[in-house]
C-alpha positions, 0 to 999 in steps of 0.5 A: 355292169350289174344286171340291177345297174343294167336294168335301172340305166336301161329302163330310166329307173332309179338305184333309190328304193322307196325303203332308201328314200323313206330312210332320208333324215335317219340318224346314223350316229350321235357323238358327245365330246368331253368338256373342251379344255384350253389345254386341248385347244393349245395342243391342236393348234400346236399340232395344226400349225407345226413347224411354225408356231401357232397364232398366239390367240390359240395359245392365250385364249380360250377360242379354238381353230376352226378346224379343231376336232373335240372327237379326235382323242375321245368320245363321251358318249357315242350312239349308233343306230343298232344296224350298224353293228358289224357293217364293214368299212369298205362296203358300198352299201355301208350307208344303207346297211348302217341304218337297217335298209337294203342298199342298191347293190352296186359295186364301186364307190368313191369320195365325191367331196365335203363341204363344211359351213361353220358357225360359232367357234369352240370355246374352253368349257364347250361340250360338242354334240355331233349328229350324222344323218343320211341327208339324200340322194341324187343321180347322174347319168356318167361316162360308166353309166348311172351314178348314186351320189349319196349325202350324208350331213354331220352337225355339230351344236355346242350345248347352248344349241348354237350350230359349230359346224355342218359338214356333207359327205358325198359318196359317189356309187356306180 
């Protein structure tokens, strides 16, 4: 356990600094898809259901399977937070560094899970906008000491502003 971790646990204080708390809600990434085509939907369905044939509706209609990802092949437009340039992918402070805030300085991290809620389906002709932001922090005590749980939310909307999907990613650090 680092000195900072030890002090936080012993004092009952938090890993979440005022700057980290103030950054909740900050957008990390915004992506815009190319218009979805019927061919994109067919190819995705064939890949997802392989080696079985996909349901006929994904071959004949313009509605994509729920797990369809319009960003899988290419992105028409992408804007990262300016601070995210050069941030390493496995850095436990990556979440904060991407938005220009000092992280808690913890050493270890693991995936705490993903939850998804679905809205309207993606249809041929849709342009999907994805906005990822820092959704919040919680803390818990575990066998190895105090843990910081960071949540990032990714919201997809179609060109009409309708919710397509909301994903919440939890990162556990200690």
